[in-house]
DOGUVEX-974782 format. One record per residue (C-alpha): residue in three letters; residue number from 1; x, y, z. Coordinates in Angstrom, 1 decimal, decimal comma, padded with zeros to 4 digits, always signed. Layout:
REM residues N
+---------+-----+--------+--------+--------+
: residuo : num :     c1 :     c2 :     c3 :
+---------+-----+--------+--------+--------+
:     ALA : NUM :      X :      Y :      Z :
...
+---------+-----+--------+--------+--------+
END
This chain:
REM residues 66
+---------+-----+--------+--------+--------+
: residuo : num :     c1 :     c2 :     c3 :
+---------+-----+--------+--------+--------+
:     MET :   1 : -004,2 : +013,0 : -008,9 :
:     GLY :   2 : -005,0 : +009,3 : -008,8 :
:     ALA :   3 : -005,2 : +006,8 : -006,0 :
:     LEU :   4 : -003,7 : +003,4 : -005,3 :
:     ARG :   5 : -005,2 : +000,3 : -003,8 :
:     ILE :   6 : -002,5 : -001,5 : -001,7 :
:     THR :   7 : -003,1 : -005,1 : -000,6 :
:     LEU :   8 : -000,9 : -006,9 : +002,0 :
:     ARG :   9 : -000,1 : -010,2 : +000,3 :
:     ARG :  10 : +002,7 : -011,5 : +002,6 :
:     SER :  11 : +003,3 : -011,3 : +006,3 :
:     SER :  12 : +006,0 : -008,9 : +007,6 :
:     ILE :  13 : +007,0 : -011,5 : +010,2 :
:     GLY :  14 : +010,8 : -012,1 : +009,9 :
:     TYR :  15 : +011,5 : -008,8 : +008,1 :
:     ALA :  16 : +013,3 : -005,7 : +009,5 :
:     LYS :  17 : +011,5 : -003,5 : +012,0 :
:     ASP :  18 : +011,5 : -000,6 : +009,6 :
:     GLN :  19 : +009,6 : -002,7 : +007,0 :
:     LYS :  20 : +007,1 : -003,7 : +009,6 :
:     ALA :  21 : +006,7 : +000,0 : +010,6 :
:     THR :  22 : +006,1 : +000,9 : +006,9 :
:     VAL :  23 : +003,4 : -001,7 : +006,6 :
:     ARG :  24 : +001,7 : -000,3 : +009,7 :
:     SER :  25 : +002,1 : +003,3 : +008,6 :
:     LEU :  26 : +000,2 : +002,5 : +005,3 :
:     GLY :  27 : -002,7 : +001,3 : +007,5 :
:     LEU :  28 : -002,3 : -002,4 : +006,8 :
:     ARG :  29 : -002,9 : -004,7 : +009,7 :
:     ARG :  30 : -004,0 : -008,1 : +008,4 :
:     LEU :  31 : -003,1 : -010,3 : +005,4 :
:     HIS :  32 : -005,2 : -009,6 : +002,3 :
:     GLN :  33 : -006,4 : -006,3 : +003,7 :
:     SER :  34 : -006,6 : -003,5 : +001,2 :
:     VAL :  35 : -006,3 : +000,3 : +001,7 :
:     VAL :  36 : -006,7 : +003,1 : -000,7 :
:     ARG :  37 : -004,0 : +005,8 : -000,5 :
:     PRO :  38 : -003,3 : +008,9 : -002,8 :
:     ASP :  39 : -000,7 : +008,4 : -005,4 :
:     THR :  40 : +002,0 : +010,7 : -003,9 :
:     PRO :  41 : +005,8 : +010,4 : -004,0 :
:     SER :  42 : +005,9 : +009,6 : -000,2 :
:     VAL :  43 : +003,4 : +006,7 : -000,6 :
:     ARG :  44 : +005,3 : +005,5 : -003,7 :
:     GLY :  45 : +008,5 : +005,4 : -001,6 :
:     MET :  46 : +006,8 : +003,4 : +001,1 :
:     ILE :  47 : +005,5 : +000,9 : -001,5 :
:     GLN :  48 : +008,9 : +000,6 : -003,0 :
:     LYS :  49 : +010,4 : -000,3 : +000,4 :
:     ILE :  50 : +007,9 : -003,2 : +000,9 :
:     ARG :  51 : +007,2 : -004,1 : -002,7 :
:     HIS :  52 : +007,9 : -007,8 : -001,9 :
:     LEU :  53 : +005,0 : -007,8 : +000,6 :
:     VAL :  54 : +002,2 : -005,9 : -001,2 :
:     HIS :  55 : +000,2 : -005,8 : -004,4 :
:     VAL :  56 : -000,6 : -002,4 : -005,9 :
:     GLU :  57 : -003,2 : -001,4 : -008,4 :
:     PRO :  58 : -004,6 : +001,9 : -009,5 :
:     VAL :  59 : -008,0 : +003,0 : -008,5 :
:     ALA :  60 : -010,4 : +004,7 : -010,9 :
:     GLU :  61 : -011,3 : +008,3 : -010,0 :
:     THR :  62 : -014,7 : +008,6 : -008,4 :
:     GLY :  63 : -017,2 : +011,2 : -009,4 :
:     GLU :  64 : -016,2 : +011,3 : -013,1 :
:     THR :  65 : -018,9 : +011,1 : -015,7 :
:     PRO :  66 : -018,2 : +009,0 : -018,7 :
+---------+-----+--------+--------+--------+
END
């Protein structure tokens, strides 16, 4: 299973409390901070909820030999 790099691009100030809580639950605390999370349905759901605040990109699997 892959992983996703999630970067907080916009502040959650002025948005609903549940959106702020979602940002925090992903481990994002500061603008332009990135975290790597597994590509699971629950993480995808959280990203969908705050898609207007974050940038998401896939992360290459580590440990693979070319």
